[in-house]
N, C-alpha and C positions, 0 to 999 in steps of 0.2 A: 732960387738956387745959389745966388751970391751969398745968402745967409749961411748956407752949408759950408762954403769955402771959408767963411769967417770962423765958423765953429772949429774947423780943422786947424786953422792957424793959431788957435788959442794955445796957451802954454800947457804942457802935460801937467797932470795933477799930482805928480810926485812918485808914481809907481813906474819903475823901469824894470821890465821883465828881463830875466837872464836865465842861464842854465840852472835848473832846480838842483841845488847843491845837496839837498837831503837825499834825493833819489838818484842823482847823477844821470838824469834822463831829460830829454827835451820834450816838452809838452806842447803839442800843436792843436789849436782849435780850428777845425775845418768849418767854414761858414758858408751855408748854402741859402739861396734866395727862394727856393721852392721846396715843398714837401713831397710833391709828386716824384716818383722814381724816374730819373732820366740819366743821361750820361755822367754828369758830375756826381750825382748821388751814388751811382754804382762804382765809379772810380774811387771815391773816398773809402768805400767798404773794401774794395779789392786791394788797395795799397796799405791798409791799416796793419795787417799782420806782418808783411815784409818790413814795414817801417819799425814795428815793435822789435823785430829781431836786430835792428840797427840801433836800438836804444831810444826810440822815439814813440811816445804815447800819443794816440789820436783821440780827440774828443770832438763831437759833432754838434753844431748849432744850426737849426733850421726853423722856419716859421711854424707857429702853432695854429692849426686849423682842424677841420674834421677828418682829415685823411690820416689814417693810422698805418698804412702799409709800410712806409719807410721806417717808422718807429719800431714796428714789429720786427722788421728785418734786422735793424741795428741790435735789438734785444736778443734776437736769435744768434747773432754773431758775438755777443758779449761786448759790444762797443758802447761806451757811455755817451750820452747825448743830452742836450738841453733844447727846449723849444720856447720861443718868445713870440708874442702876437704882433709881428711887425709887417707892414705893407711893403710892396715893391712896385716900381714903375712898370706900367703896362703900355706905354706909348702916349704920345702927346694928346690924343683924343679922350683918354680915360680921365676926365677932369676930376670926378669925385675921388677915384682911387689915388690919383696923384696928389690931390689936396690932403688926403689922409696920410700919404707918404711923408709930406712935408710937415704936417701938424704934429705927427707922432715922433718925428725924428729925434728931437732932444731927449725925450723920455727913453726911447729905445737905446740911444747911444749911451746914456747913463747906465742903463741896465746891463748892457754888454760890458761896459767898463767894470762894473761890480763883478760880473762873472769872470772877467780876466783876472781880477785880484783873488777871488775865492778859489779858482781852479789853478792858480799859479801858472798861468799860460806864458810860455816863452816865445811863441811865434804864432801869428795868425796866417791861415791860408784861406783867402776870400775868393769864392767862385762866383763870377758874374760881373759884367760891366756895370750894371745898375745896383749891385749889392753894396750900397754906400754906407749903411749904418755901421757894420763892423769895421770898415775902413776908417771912418771917423773916430770910432772908439779906440782903435789901435793907435792912431796918430795922437790922440789926446792922452793916451796912457803910456806912450813911449814904447809900445810893443812892436817889434819889426814885423813886416807882413809881406807875403806874396799875394799879389792881386792878379788872379787868373782871369784873363779876358777870353771867355769861351763861347761867345755868341756874337752875331752880327745884327742884333735887333734893336740896339739902343740908337736913338736919334743922334746924328752927328753933332748937333748943337749941344746936346747933353755932354758928349765926350769932350768937346772943346771946353766946356765949363769946368769939368773935373780934371782936366789935363794937369793943372798945377799940383794936384794931389799925387799924381803918378810920378812926379819928379821930386817928391819930398825925400829927404834922407830916411833910410830904413824901409823904403818901399821898393820891391822888385816886381816888375811886370812880366807875367808869363802869358803867352798866347797859344791857343790850341791850333792855330793856323796862321800863316803869314798873310792870308787874305784879310784878317782883322787889322793888321798894320796898314795894309793898302786902303781898306775901306774907311778907316778913321784918320788917315794921313799922320801916322805916328812914326814914320821912318827915322826921324831925328830924336826920338825918345831914348834917352841914355839907358843902357843896361838891360833892355828887354830880352827875354829868352824864349825859345821855342819849346813848348811843353804839350805835345800832342796827346790824344787819348790813347787808351790801350784796349786790346781785345780781351774778352772775358777769360780769366784763368780757370773758370768753373766748367768742368765737362758736362755734357748733357745728362740729365737725370731720368729722362723718359725716352722710350724707344720710338722710332719713326712709325712703325706699324700701329703702335698703341694710340698715338695721337691721331693718326688717320682714322682709325676705327671709331674714336670718340666723335668724329665729325661725319662719319658715314662715307668716307672717301675710300674707294677701292685701293688696295695695296699697289696695284700696277698702274693706277691712273696718273697722268702728268699733273703737276701742281705748280701754279704760279703764285708766289707769295709776297707779302710785304709785312713788315713789323713797324708800327708807328702809332703814336698817340693820335687820336682822331681830332686833329686841329688843322686849320686851313693851310698853314705854312708847310705842312708835311705832304700836301698834295694827295690826300686820301681819295678825294673825288676823282682825280685824274687816274688813280689806280683802278677804281671801279669802272670808269669809262673805258679804259684800255682793256681791262679784263673782259668786259661785255663783248667787245669786238672779237677777241680771241676765242671766247666761249662759243660764239656763233659759228666760228670756223671749225672748231674741234669739239665734237660732242662728248669726248672722254675727258677733256680738260676740266680741272677745278681751280678756283681762286680762293686764297685765304688771306684775310687782312687781320693780323693780330695787333691789338692795341686797346688801351684804355681810353676813357672819356674824361676830358678836363672839365671841371665844373664851370669854368668861365667860357667854355666853347660848346655848351650843350646844344645850341642851335645847329652848329655845324655837324656834330655827331648825329643829330636827328636827320639831317639832310643826307648823310652817308647811308644811314639805315633805310631811309625812304627810297633812295636810288636802288638799293639792293632789293627791297621788297617789290618795287615796280618792274624789275628786270624779268624778261621771259626766261632767264637762266638763274633765277634766284636760288633754286635748289642746289646749284653748284658754286655759289658764292657764300663763303663762310666767314662769320665775324665772331670768333671765340672770345673777344674781349681782352682785358689785360692778362698777361701770362708772365710768370716769373722765369720760367725755364726757356729763355730765348734761344740758347744754342740748340736745344732739342727741336724747337719749332723750325729753325733754319734748316736743319737736316731732314725735315719733313718735306721741304720744297724741292722742286727740280730746277727752278730758276727764281731769282729775286728781281722784282721791279721796285726801285726806291725813287719815287717821283718828287722828292722834297724840293721846295722852292728856295730854301736858304739853309745853309749848314755851316758849322765851323769844322769840327773833326768828329763825325758821327761814329760812336762806338758800334752801332748796329752794322755799319759797313765793314768794320774790322772783324766783327763776329762772323759775318757772312764770308769774308775772305778766309778766316780760320776754318770755316766749314767747307771751304773749297767749292762754294756755290756759284754757278754761272749767274751773272747779274747784269742789269741795266740800271745805270745811275745818272742822275742829273749832274752836270758839270758845275758844281757850286762849292765854295769854301775849299777845304782841304781835299775833297774827293778826287780831283784830277791827279794830285800828287800821290794820294794813297794807292792808286792803281796805275801809276806811271809805268809805261813799258809793257803793260799787260793788255791782252786783246779782249777788252770788254767794252760794250757800247756806252759812250758818254753822250748825253743828249741835253738840249736846252730844257729848262723847266717849262711845263705846260705844253710841250710839243708832243701831242698824243700820237701823231703819225710816226714820229721817230721812236717813241716808246713801244708802240705796237710792233714795228719792224724789228727793233732790238730784242724784244721779248720773244718774238717768234723764232729768231735765229738762235737765241740761247736755249730755248726749249728743244730745238732740233739738233743740238750738238750730238755727235756720235761719242761712243764710250771712250775711245782713245783721246779725243780732243778734250773731253771733260776731265780725264785724269791729268793731262798735261796742264790744263788751266788751273786745276786745283793745286797742283804742285807749285805753280808760279805765284798764286795768291798766298799760299801759306808761307812761302819763302819771303815774300814782301813783308808780311806781318812779323815774322821772326826777326828780320833784320832791322826794322824801323819802329815797330809798335808793340813790342813785347813788354810784359810786366817787368822783366829785369831791366830793360832800357829805361822804362818810366821811373823805376825806383832810383836808379843812378841819377837821373835828372833832378828828382825831388831832393835827394841827399845833397847834391851839389848846390842847389839854390838855398836850402836850409842852412848849410854850413857857411855860405857866403854872408848870410844875414846874422848869424848867431855866434860864430867863432871870432875871438879877438883878432884884430888886424896885426 
């Protein structure tokens, strides 16, 4: 890792990005460390058009692998993108993957530097604590960058090692939640800024009854739902376990877990499916897989249980708030701040008893209470997590880095 710091300290190669004089536009390269569609991937798409109206062109860079879903989405939105075969850190125990990360680092950094020149990039927006290759490429090329720290999964030892990069001139640190600052002890880091996620600006495309019919769920049956990729840190096993308890108590209740399977977590996904198959209530537990139209699925539920073990600022919770959906949430990351002052149950991760009690209370809400809760949730999103607020934060950060002092 020390070698990586030395690479970053090397002198720039002569290319200093600046406002593209020919087009009078700012060209931003959004760098993602995953190809699977998650919060950061969706945010990049959602902000691209509003930024374009402010004279900022967005280009996307993400890893090249066998997953085409994000590339197809970008193409459908007319967003230009590039894919490179670079590895990313997966935790200290993934020895081979992390060795590949280090061994391929110089080559990938050079390729990104070449891309910066060819695309005339004025600013980098790097998403992910461990997304180090574009950070190094930007520093070596003299391109200013926003480094968006939007997860809590990186080892603290790693963050201590790359801390000098965060303090370099031309680098602005953004955090999706102040919990990241607390977790990595970055309180004295100069100039960091709060950049939370946003709720989906896309209205539902499919009707509630249509989605229920596809799963064989009666229109008037109560539904407990969750939307999450089938990975351990999202607590999918906890959702199924709590759902089984509630299904045993209520013969009309159905449970729906919407989410795709990560190739690296195939064993965990198989465990979730096996739990469902072995349940005496398997006919009322539905696994529709990955779905693009998340707002529509949320409006199919009567209550949400989101049992994640760790989060920064989950877009899914914001989308559920926008849907006015009663919910039970784990008190991790930004979540307590997101629902501050609103009467929804916050529980400890893996506390199945508290999840069961909270879900039962949310499913039992009367109509007047549901309407009042929905109003409070939507008001919170509009005030603090709207697309308009997010665009203003992006513009302020970009201007600080690119406009002459």
